[in-house]
N, C-alpha and C positions, 0 to 999 in steps of 0.2 A: 966484555965478560961481566962487568959490574951490573949491566942492565938485566942480564939473565938471572943473577943471584938475588936481586932486590925483591922480587915477588916471593921467593923462597924464604927470605929473612923476615918479611913483613907478615906473612900468613900466620905463623905461630903467635905473633903479638896480637893480631886481630882476634884469633880464637881464644887466647888467654883472657881477653877482656870481655868475652861473651857477645861480641858483635855478630857472630855468625850462628848463634844459638838462641833458643827461646828459654827464658827462665821459668815461665809459667805457661799454662794453657791460655791464659788471657792474652799473653803476648802473641801467641800463634793465631788466636781468633781474630785479631785486628788485621792480619794479612791474608785471610783465606780468599780464594777465588770464588766468583759467582755468588758471593753473599752466603756461603754455607755456614752452618752453625758448627762450632767446635765439638759439641756433644754428638752430633750426627756423624761427623768424620770419625771420631773415636769409636763409636758404636760399630760402624762399618769396617773399620780397620780390625777390630777384635773379631768380628764375624769372618772376615777374610782370613785372618791368621788361624782361627779355629778350623775353618773348612780346609785350608791348605795343610794343616797339621794332620787332620783326619785322613785326607787323601794320601799323605806321605806314609802314615802308618798302614793304611789299607793296602798300598802297593807292596810294602814289605811283607805283610801277612800273606797276601796272595802269592808272592814269590816264594815264601817259605813253604806254604802248603803245596805248591806245585812241585817243589824240589823234593819234598819228603815222600 
């Protein structure tokens, strides 16, 4: 039973020290795959979030207009 609980007890300690998170964008840039630039990743994430938000609103508007 102690073996099952030990990861559950250790995980909050690791997260509280910041070992599983990035403090700055420079920390994340050091670990990017394929040699990508952090600014490029951030730009495409914002484009994706904007496009998905627009699609979400569009679906709701079309649904509202079809119902009315």
